[in-house]
C-alpha positions as CSV (number, residue, x, y, z in Angstrom):
1,M,-0.7,51.3,83.1
2,N,-4.5,51.3,82.8
3,S,-6.0,49.0,80.3
4,K,-9.5,47.7,79.5
5,R,-10.2,43.9,79.5
6,L,-12.9,41.9,78.0
7,I,-13.9,39.2,80.6
8,I,-15.8,36.2,79.4
9,V,-17.0,33.4,81.7
10,D,-18.6,30.2,80.6
11,A,-21.8,30.1,82.8
12,K,-21.7,26.2,83.1
13,S,-18.1,25.5,83.8
14,K,-17.2,28.9,85.1
15,F,-14.0,28.9,83.0
16,P,-12.9,32.5,82.6
17,I,-11.2,34.1,79.5
18,V,-9.7,37.6,79.9
19,V,-8.7,39.5,76.7
20,D,-6.6,42.6,77.1
21,M,-8.3,45.1,74.9
22,K,-5.4,47.7,75.0
23,N,-8.0,50.5,75.6
24,N,-9.7,49.7,72.3
25,T,-13.4,48.8,73.0
26,S,-14.7,49.4,69.5
27,A,-17.2,46.9,68.3
28,K,-14.8,45.7,65.6
29,Y,-12.1,45.0,68.2
30,V,-14.6,43.1,70.4
31,C,-15.9,41.1,67.4
32,D,-12.2,40.1,66.5
33,A,-11.6,39.0,70.1
34,L,-14.9,37.0,70.1
35,E,-14.0,35.4,66.8
36,Q,-10.8,34.1,68.1
37,I,-12.6,32.7,71.2
38,I,-15.1,31.1,69.0
39,D,-12.3,29.5,67.0
40,W,-10.9,27.9,70.2
41,F,-14.1,27.0,72.0
42,G,-17.0,27.0,69.5
43,S,-19.9,29.4,69.4
44,P,-22.1,30.1,72.5
45,Q,-25.9,29.8,72.3
46,T,-26.2,32.9,74.5
47,L,-24.0,35.9,75.2
48,A,-24.9,38.0,78.3
49,S,-23.4,41.4,78.6
50,D,-23.8,44.9,80.0
51,N,-25.4,47.6,78.0
52,G,-22.0,49.0,76.7
53,P,-22.0,50.5,73.3
54,P,-19.9,47.8,71.6
55,F,-22.4,45.1,72.6
56,N,-25.4,46.9,71.2
57,S,-23.8,48.2,68.0
58,Y,-25.0,47.4,64.5
59,E,-21.7,45.4,63.9
60,M,-22.2,43.3,67.0
61,K,-25.9,42.6,66.0
62,K,-24.5,41.3,62.6
63,F,-22.0,39.2,64.6
64,Y,-24.8,37.7,66.7
65,G,-26.8,36.8,63.6
66,K,-23.8,35.3,61.9
67,Y,-23.3,32.8,64.8
68,A,-26.9,32.5,65.8
69,I,-26.1,33.9,69.2
70,K,-29.0,35.1,71.5
71,H,-27.8,38.3,73.1
72,I,-29.2,39.4,76.5
73,T,-28.2,42.4,78.5
74,A,-28.1,43.1,82.3
75,P,-30.6,45.8,83.5
76,P,-29.0,49.3,83.3
77,C,-27.4,50.5,86.6
78,H,-27.5,47.1,88.1
79,P,-24.1,45.4,87.6
80,A,-25.0,42.7,90.1
81,S,-27.2,41.2,87.5
82,N,-24.0,40.5,85.5
83,G,-22.5,38.8,88.5
84,L,-20.2,36.2,87.0
85,V,-18.0,38.9,85.5
86,E,-18.6,41.9,87.7
């Protein structure tokens, strides 16, 4: 069975967190997953992602503002720039 996963890696410790997205990659579902991770580990200062629609949506921008998270994106068509999770 194919399934999408949200992969989060702490840049300092290299600790990975993998969330099964059950093929739902809507911004709301991503926000809910990140909220749970923030409850466990605290809010990150920076979140690096690809340029996928959930990460650049209005809902996610509100989420970044709520937690004062700086969002940076990898250059389009260059997944190696997002090396920790690619």
